[in-house]
N, C-alpha and C positions, 0 to 999 in steps of 0.2 A: 279173761281178766278185765274188770271194769276200768274204764279210762275216763278221766275228767277233762273235758275240753271247755275252754272259756273263749267266747267270741272276741274278747278284748285282748287276748294274748297275741303277740306278734306272729307266732308260727301257727295260729289257729287253722288257716286255710290248708297249709301243708299237712298238719296232723289230721284234719278232717278228711282230706283226700286219701291219706294212708288208711284211715279207718274204713272208708267206703270201698276201697280197692283190696282190702285184706282178704285172704282166702278164708272161706268158711266151709264147713262140712256141707256136702251136697245131700239132698234128700235120699239119694241112693246109698251113700255111705252110712247115713243114720239108719235107714231101713235095714241094711245088712247087719249093722251092729245089734240092733234090736232083735232081729231074727236069730242071730247067734246066741244072744242072751236067753231068749225064750227056749231055744233048742237045748241049751245047757241045763236050764231049770227043768225042762220036761224030762230029760234023760237022767239027771243026777239029783233032782229034788233039792232037799234042804242043804246038802253039801254044796251045791252050786250057789244057792242063796247066800250061804255063809261066806264062800270065797268071793263072790261078786260084790257083796256088801263091803268086805274088807278092801277090795280093789278100788271101787268107785267112791265109797263113802268114808273110807278109812276108819271103819268101826268093826270091832270084834264082836260078832253076835253068835259065836260058837256056844253050844249049850252049856259048856263048862263055865262060861263067863256070866251065866244068869243064875247061878246057884244062890239061894237065900241062906242066910245063917240059920242054924237049927232052931234057935229060940223064936226067931221071926216066923219060921214055917209053922211052928206049933201054935203061935198066937193066931196066925191066919186061919188055921183049922178051927180054932175055938170061936172066932168071931164071925165066921161066914154065916150068912142067913140059911136057915134050914127050910127046905121046901116040903 
């Protein structure tokens, strides 16, 4: 969560010290999390991507959510370039 610190605030030094001493994820924790995500995607493919995107990005990217209305689909077929 972003924090705004102003050097002219009376409690600046205290808040700055708290920020510097706050716990952050270690590189081991991050590496473990990334390895787990990659393993899930490797094992479960798109299903894992849909689940993880919902978890981390709060987006529903399930295939059902991407359906185009029928008329728009028909228009896309007619206007696509022919090779």
